[in-house]
C-alpha positions as CSV (number, residue, x, y, z in Angstrom):
1,M,93.1,135.9,123.2
2,T,92.1,133.6,120.2
3,T,93.2,130.0,120.0
4,T,95.7,131.0,117.2
5,E,97.2,133.7,119.3
6,Q,97.5,131.2,122.2
7,D,99.2,128.6,120.0
8,L,101.6,131.2,118.6
9,E,102.5,132.3,122.2
10,S,103.0,128.7,123.2
11,F,105.2,128.0,120.2
12,V,107.3,131.1,120.8
13,Q,107.9,130.1,124.4
14,F,108.7,126.5,123.4
15,A,111.1,127.7,120.7
16,R,112.9,130.1,123.0
17,T,113.4,127.3,125.6
18,R,114.6,124.8,123.0
19,L,117.0,127.3,121.5
20,A,118.4,128.3,124.8
21,A,119.2,124.6,125.7
22,A,120.3,123.5,122.2
23,E,124.0,122.7,121.5
24,V,123.1,122.6,117.8
25,E,120.5,125.2,116.7
26,P,117.5,123.4,115.3
27,S,115.8,124.8,112.2
28,L,112.4,126.5,112.4
29,D,110.8,123.4,110.7
30,E,112.4,121.1,113.3
31,L,111.2,123.3,116.2
32,F,107.7,123.4,114.8
33,D,107.6,119.6,114.3
34,L,108.7,119.1,117.9
35,W,106.1,121.6,119.1
36,R,103.4,119.8,117.1
37,I,104.4,116.5,118.6
38,E,104.1,117.9,122.1
39,N,100.9,119.9,121.3
40,P,98.7,117.9,119.0
41,D,95.4,119.3,117.9
42,D,92.2,117.7,119.2
43,E,91.7,115.5,116.2
44,D,95.3,114.1,116.3
45,Y,95.1,113.6,120.0
46,A,91.8,111.6,119.7
47,E,93.4,109.5,116.9
48,N,96.5,108.8,119.1
49,V,94.3,107.8,122.1
50,A,92.2,105.5,119.9
51,A,95.3,103.8,118.5
52,I,96.8,103.3,121.9
53,A,93.5,101.9,123.2
54,E,93.4,99.5,120.3
55,A,97.0,98.3,120.9
56,I,96.2,97.7,124.5
57,R,93.1,95.6,123.6
58,D,95.2,93.6,121.1
59,F,97.9,93.0,123.7
60,K,95.3,91.9,126.3
61,V,93.9,89.2,123.9
62,G,97.4,87.9,123.1
63,D,98.4,89.8,120.0
64,R,102.1,90.6,120.5
65,G,102.7,91.8,117.0
66,R,105.5,90.7,114.9
67,P,109.2,90.6,115.6
68,A,111.0,93.7,114.2
69,G,113.6,91.6,112.5
70,E,110.9,89.7,110.6
71,L,109.3,92.9,109.4
72,S,112.7,94.4,108.5
73,R,113.6,91.4,106.4
74,E,110.3,91.6,104.5
75,L,110.7,95.3,103.9
76,R,114.3,94.7,102.6
77,E,113.0,91.9,100.3
78,A,110.2,94.1,99.0
79,T,112.5,97.0,98.1
80,T,115.2,95.0,96.4
81,F,116.1,96.7,93.2
82,E,116.8,94.7,90.1
């Protein structure tokens, strides 16, 4: 079985399980997006691992990021329409 066939079988099983448990039926696009989140390709997985490792290193050296409220305020100010 090829990788594509395996991915398709995995998606079909995932979609059937989600549809059976769903109170509101998700769209095909929503199902696919959820499946991709749970089944990233090797490149996406490696990027995620690298980003998490970088965040852990930053945290260990004292970088705690910025308060969400501060960032939200800046985004609101930057998108103010005149």
